[in-house]
C-alpha positions in Angstrom: 0.0 0.0 0.0 1.3 3.5 -0.9 2.2 5.9 1.9 -0.8 8.0 2.8 -3.4 5.3 2.0 -6.2 5.4 4.6 -7.0 2.1 6.3 -10.4 0.8 7.3 -11.5 1.3 10.9 -10.7 -1.5 13.3 -14.4 -2.3 13.5 -14.9 -2.5 9.7 -11.7 -4.5 9.1 -12.6 -7.0 11.9 -16.0 -7.5 10.3 -14.5 -7.9 6.8 -12.0 -10.5 7.9 -14.2 -12.3 10.4 -11.9 -11.8 13.4 -12.1 -10.0 16.7 -11.8 -6.2 16.8 -9.2 -6.6 19.6 -7.0 -8.6 17.2 -7.1 -5.8 14.6 -6.6 -3.1 17.2 -3.5 -5.0 18.4 -2.1 -5.3 14.9 -2.7 -1.6 14.1 -0.9 -0.7 17.4 2.0 -2.9 16.6 2.4 -1.5 13.1 2.1 2.0 14.4 4.8 1.4 16.9 7.1 0.1 14.2 6.5 3.1 12.0 4.5 1.4 9.2 1.2 3.2 10.2 0.4 6.6 11.6 -2.7 7.4 13.5 -4.4 10.6 14.6 -7.0 10.2 17.4 -10.5 10.7 16.0 -9.3 11.0 12.4 -8.3 7.5 11.3 -5.2 5.5 10.5 -3.0 5.8 7.4 0.0 4.0 5.9 3.1 5.8 7.2 5.5 7.8 5.1 8.3 5.3 5.7 6.6 2.7 3.6 8.1 2.5 0.1 5.5 1.8 -2.5 6.2 -0.4 -5.6 7.9 1.2 -8.5 5.4 3.4 -10.5 4.2 2.0 -13.8 4.8 -1.6 -12.9 1.9 -3.9 -12.2 1.7 -7.1 -10.1 -0.3 -9.7 -11.9 -0.6 -12.1 -9.0 -4.0 -10.8 -7.8 -6.9 -13.2 -7.8 -9.5 -12.9 -10.5 -12.1 -10.3 -9.6 -15.9 -10.9 -9.7 -17.4 -9.9 -13.0 -14.4 -10.7 -15.1 -15.5 -12.6 -18.2 -12.0 -13.1 -19.8 -8.7 -12.4 -18.3 -5.9 -11.8 -20.8 -3.2 -11.0 -18.2 0.0 -12.9 -19.0 2.0 -15.2 -16.8 -0.1 -18.3 -16.1 0.1 -21.7 -17.9 -3.1 -23.8 -18.2 -3.2 -25.4 -14.8 -5.8 -27.9 -16.0 -3.1 -29.5 -18.1 -1.1 -30.4 -15.0 -0.3 -34.2 -15.3 -1.9 -35.3 -12.1 -1.8 -39.1 -12.9 1.8 -39.1 -13.9 2.8 -36.8 -11.0 1.0 -39.1 -8.6 2.9 -42.1 -9.9 6.2 -40.2 -9.6 5.2 -39.2 -6.1 4.6 -42.8 -5.1 7.9 -43.9 -6.7 9.9 -41.1 -5.1 8.5 -41.8 -1.6 9.2 -45.5 -1.9 12.7 -44.9 -3.2 13.9 -42.3 -0.7 16.5 -43.7 1.8 15.8 -42.8 5.4 19.0 -40.7 5.6 17.7 -38.5 2.7 14.9 -37.3 4.8 17.4 -35.4 7.0 18.7 -31.9 6.4 19.5 -31.9 2.7 22.5 -30.6 0.7 21.6 -26.9 0.3 22.2 -27.3 -3.4 19.4 -29.9 -3.6 19.1 -33.7 -4.0 22.0 -35.0 -6.1 19.5 -37.2 -8.2 17.5 -34.1 -9.1 20.5 -31.9 -9.9 21.8 -34.6 -12.2 18.5 -35.0 -13.9 18.1 -31.2 -14.3 21.6 -30.9 -15.6 20.9 -33.4 -18.4 17.6 -31.9 -19.2 18.9 -28.3 -19.4 21.9 -29.3 -21.5 19.7 -31.2 -23.9 16.8 -28.8 -24.2 18.4 -25.4 -23.6 22.1 -25.8 -24.6 23.5 -24.7 -21.2 26.7 -25.8 -19.7 25.3 -27.6 -16.7 27.5 -29.1 -14.0 25.3 -30.7 -11.3 27.8 -29.5 -8.7 27.1 -25.9 -9.7 23.3 -26.3 -9.8 21.1 -25.1 -6.9 17.5 -26.2 -6.5 15.4 -23.2 -5.2 11.9 -22.0 -4.7 11.4 -20.7 -8.3 13.1 -17.8 -10.0 12.0 -15.5 -7.2 14.3 -17.2 -4.7 17.1 -17.5 -7.2 17.1 -13.7 -7.8 16.9 -13.0 -4.1 19.9 -15.2 -3.5 21.9 -13.5 -6.3 20.9 -10.1 -5.1 22.0 -10.8 -1.6 25.5 -12.1 -2.7 26.0 -9.2 -5.1 25.1 -6.8 -2.2 27.7 -8.5 0.0 30.3 -8.1 -2.7 29.7 -4.3 -2.7 27.3 -3.9 -5.6 24.6 -1.3 -5.1 22.9 -1.2 -8.6 21.5 -3.9 -10.9 20.1 -3.3 -14.4 16.7 -4.5 -15.3 14.9 -4.5 -18.7 12.5 -1.6 -19.2 9.9 -2.6 -20.0 10.5 -5.9 -18.2 9.2 -8.5 -15.7 7.5 -6.6 -12.8 9.2 -8.8 -10.2 12.8 -8.3 -11.1 13.3 -4.9 -9.6 11.2 -5.7 -6.6 13.2 -8.8 -5.7 16.5 -7.1 -6.1 15.3 -4.2 -4.0 14.4 -6.6 -1.2 18.1 -7.7 -1.3 19.3 -4.1 -0.9 20.0 -3.3 -4.6 18.6 -0.4 -6.5 17.2 -1.4 -9.9 18.1 0.7 -12.9 15.7 0.5 -15.8 17.5 0.0 -19.2 15.8 0.5 -22.5 15.5 -2.0 -25.3 15.7 -1.8 -29.1 14.6 -4.3 -31.7 17.5 -6.7 -30.8 17.6 -6.6 -27.0 19.1 -4.3 -24.4 20.4 -1.2 -26.0 24.2 -1.1 -25.6 24.9 2.6 -25.0 22.4 3.1 -22.2 23.8 -0.1 -20.6 27.4 1.1 -20.8 26.4 4.5 -19.4 24.4 3.2 -16.5 27.2 2.3 -14.2 25.8 -1.2 -13.4 27.9 -4.3 -13.3 25.1 -6.7 -13.1 22.0 -7.0 -15.3 19.0 -9.4 -15.4 17.7 -10.3 -18.9 15.2 -12.5 -20.7 17.0 -13.1 -23.9 15.2 -16.1 -25.2 11.8 -14.3 -25.2 12.0 -10.9 -23.7 9.1 -10.0 -21.4 7.0 -8.3 -22.3 8.1 -7.2 -25.8 8.3 -10.7 -27.0 11.6 -10.3 -29.0 14.4 -12.8 -29.1 17.8 -11.2 -28.5 19.8 -11.3 -31.8 23.1 -13.2 -32.0 25.0 -10.0 -32.4 23.3 -8.5 -29.3 24.0 -11.6 -27.2 27.7 -11.3 -28.1 27.7 -7.5 -27.3 26.1 -8.2 -23.9 28.8 -10.8 -23.1 31.5 -8.5 -24.2 30.1 -5.8 -21.9 30.1 -8.2 -18.9 33.7 -9.2 -19.5 34.8 -5.5 -19.9 33.2 -4.4 -16.6 34.0 -7.7 -14.8 30.3 -8.0 -14.3 27.4 -10.5 -14.3 24.4 -11.4 -16.5 21.5 -13.0 -14.8 19.5 -14.9 -17.4 15.8 -15.5 -16.6 14.8 -18.3 -19.0 11.2 -18.2 -17.9 9.5 -19.8 -20.9 12.4 -20.9 -23.0 10.9 -24.3 -23.8 7.9 -22.9 -25.7 8.8 -22.0 -29.3 6.3 -22.8 -32.0 7.8 -22.0 -35.4 11.2 -23.6 -34.8 13.4 -25.2 -32.2 14.1 -22.8 -29.3 17.2 -20.7 -29.4 19.8 -21.9 -26.9 20.3 -20.1 -23.6 22.8 -17.3 -23.3 24.6 -19.1 -20.5 25.9 -21.7 -23.0 28.1 -19.0 -24.6 29.9 -18.0 -21.4 29.0 -20.0 -18.2 31.5 -18.0 -16.1 29.7 -14.7 -16.8 26.0 -15.8 -16.8 23.9 -17.0 -13.9 21.1 -19.0 -15.4 17.8 -19.5 -13.7 14.5 -21.1 -14.6 11.6 -23.0 -13.1 8.6 -25.3 -13.7 6.2 -22.4 -13.0 5.3 -21.9 -16.7 5.7 -25.5 -17.7 4.0 -27.4 -14.8 2.6 -25.1 -12.2 3.9 -22.1 -10.2 2.5 -23.6 -7.0 5.1 -26.3 -7.0 7.8 -23.7 -6.2 10.5 -25.6 -8.0 13.3 -23.8 -9.8 17.0 -23.9 -10.4 20.1 -21.7 -10.6 23.3 -22.5 -12.5 26.3 -20.7 -11.0 29.7 -19.5 -12.3 32.5 -21.0 -10.4 33.5 -17.7 -8.8 30.1 -17.3 -7.1 29.2 -20.9 -6.4 30.5 -21.1 -2.8 28.9 -17.8 -1.7 25.5 -18.6 -3.3 25.3 -22.1 -1.9 26.2 -20.8 1.6 23.5 -18.1 1.3 21.0 -20.7 0.3 21.9 -22.8 3.3 21.4 -19.9 5.7 18.2 -18.9 4.0 16.2 -22.1 4.4 18.5 -25.1 5.1 17.6 -26.5 1.7 14.6 -27.2 -0.5 11.9 -29.8 0.6 13.3 -33.2 -0.3 10.2 -35.1 -1.3 9.2 -32.6 -4.0 12.7 -32.7 -5.4 12.6 -36.5 -5.6 9.2 -36.4 -7.4 10.5 -34.0 -10.0 13.7 -36.1 -10.5 11.6 -39.2 -11.1 9.2 -37.3 -13.4 12.2 -36.0 -15.5 14.1 -39.3 -15.5 11.1 -41.3 -16.7 10.4 -38.9 -19.6 7.2 -37.5 -18.1 8.5 -33.9 -18.3 9.3 -34.1 -22.0 5.9 -35.7 -22.7 4.2 -32.9 -20.8 6.1 -30.2 -22.6 5.1 -31.7 -26.0 1.4 -31.7 -24.9 1.6 -28.1 -23.7 3.5 -26.9 -26.8 0.7 -28.3 -29.0 -2.1 -26.7 -26.9 -0.4 -23.3 -26.6 0.5 -23.2 -30.3 -3.2 -23.7 -31.1 -4.2 -21.0 -28.7 -1.7 -18.5 -30.0 -3.0 -19.1 -33.5 -6.6 -18.7 -32.3 -5.7 -15.4 -30.6 -3.8 -14.0 -33.7 -6.8 -14.9 -35.9 -9.4 -13.4 -33.5 -7.4 -10.2 -33.2 -7.0 -9.9 -37.0 -10.8 -10.3 -37.5 -12.1 -8.2 -34.6 -9.5 -5.4 -34.5 -8.5 -4.7 -38.1 -5.1 -3.2 -38.5 -3.7 -4.7 -35.4 -0.1 -5.9 -35.7 1.1 -8.9 -33.7 4.8 -8.7 -33.0 7.5 -10.7 -31.3 8.6 -14.3 -32.0 6.1 -17.2 -32.0 7.0 -18.3 -28.5 6.0 -18.3 -24.8 2.6 -17.6 -23.3 1.8 -14.1 -24.5 1.7 -11.9 -27.6 2.2 -8.2 -28.2 -0.7 -6.8 -30.2 -0.3 -3.2 -31.5 -3.8 -1.8 -31.9 -3.8 1.1 -34.3 -4.6 4.7 -33.6 -8.3 5.3 -33.1 -8.7 2.8 -30.2 -6.6 4.7 -27.7 -5.4 6.3 -25.5 -4.2 3.3 -23.5 -5.8 4.2 -20.1 -9.2 4.7 -21.7 -8.8 1.5 -23.7 -8.1 -0.5 -20.5 -11.0 1.0 -18.6 -13.5 0.3 -21.4 -12.3 -3.3 -21.6 -12.6 -3.7 -17.8 -16.1 -2.3 -17.9 -17.0 -5.1 -20.4 -15.4 -7.8 -18.1 -12.2 -8.1 -20.2 -8.9 -7.7 -18.3 -5.9 -6.5 -20.4 -2.5 -5.1 -19.8 -0.4 -2.8 -22.0 3.4 -2.6 -22.5 3.3 0.7 -20.6 2.2 -1.2 -17.5 5.5 -3.0 -17.3 7.9 -0.1 -17.2 8.6 3.6 -17.5 9.4 3.5 -21.2 5.7 4.0 -22.1 4.1 3.3 -25.5 6.2 3.1 -28.7 6.0 6.0 -31.1 2.6 6.6 -32.5 -1.0 6.8 -31.1 -1.9 3.1 -30.9 -2.1 0.8 -27.9 0.4 -2.1 -27.4 -1.4 -4.9 -25.6 0.3 -7.7 -23.7 -2.2 -10.6 -24.2 -1.7 -13.9 -22.3 -3.4 -16.9 -23.9 -2.0 -20.1 -22.5 -4.6 -20.3 -19.7 -7.6 -19.7 -22.0 -9.4 -22.1 -24.3 -9.7 -21.2 -28.0 -13.4 -20.5 -27.4 -12.7 -18.2 -24.5 -10.1 -16.4 -26.6 -12.5 -15.8 -29.4 -15.3 -14.6 -27.1 -12.8 -12.4 -25.1 -11.4 -10.6 -28.2 -14.9 -10.1 -29.6 -16.1 -8.6 -26.3 -13.0 -6.4 -26.3 -13.6 -5.1 -29.8 -17.2 -4.3 -29.0 -16.1 -2.4 -25.8 -13.3 -0.3 -27.2 -14.3 0.4 -30.8 -12.4 3.0 -32.8 -12.6 6.4 -31.0 -13.9 8.0 -34.2 -16.7 5.6 -34.6 -17.7 5.9 -30.9 -17.6 9.7 -30.7 -18.6 10.8 -34.2 -15.0 11.6 -35.3 -14.4 13.8 -32.3 
């Protein structure tokens, strides 16, 4: 909550949450004593000035679906109904039966050896990384991986980290929690723009080169080489978030950046987009220079990742279940992307879909006449259609021109829902000229 936000009264909040008023009063008093709230007798309670709000212009898309929403095009979620429950249950049974008693003790902070070995083979084969199981850490998704990296960089004296702008809304927040200030860096058509990066003063940067979020571009070969040259020149680090690298629909996926220089790139990924984010299973591949510090930081953070879940994923990967699941998802998501592109072309003439055919979202540039962006989003919401724009994910704003660049997630929607959602969106927004008599 932003500083200055007024909170409900203790009576109202207690009624809303279904708890005693005394509990809410005690919580308010504690937060006031710690400086998070300020209270004026008889006038109410507000969020204190010491509370730092999230960076302006960045949205957090983790909120639950609101009542009245007909179709939610926010990006980020896979189709959770595709989760392979039967195969996962079989892997769970096999893992539980195969775990030795000693493996239920405090684990190696890097993760179970059997899982690290399975992941190293998988990532080498599918993503072209240089994967030594001894340098692989199992973690609670990319979020924990970035928090670990941020903490170690802070201990090494770094104070800044570069993030793509526009970019993933969580990158800057996670590094800020580790004590680093995020510096937004602009992109061009090939990836991070070199000159602003060189002038920024950062020595660490987080990127999504396989499928940039949200712009949807794949970093060019030349830009990948330039980025690595920059890291070597400043004795710096590149953190590669390979969040949806397995999903490419027009060709085989481009290999990970880490494979070109594993001593300069920290590579992270997870099963959040491929299986389900609720599993909280991810990985971090480390350069040799940072391996010891990051493993120790992981140990002190949580004493290691839950063992049983690691054993289940190891069995699922080893028996080929993960590859089979990815093939099923790629087929479904390719169909849904095609359905979205076709629906947009029919219902919103002149709209241009950009970015590579990959991942779980597209960029749809709606032409002038449908904007401005804030009005577009409000009209859509009033019709029960939730959309986000590129401008929601950074300070760079809209590209040149008067159109609206939409970030449309499709993986969690059926083709029928996609068609109905786009049709409802088109009815709601309509060209401004048509709706207002040319005015």
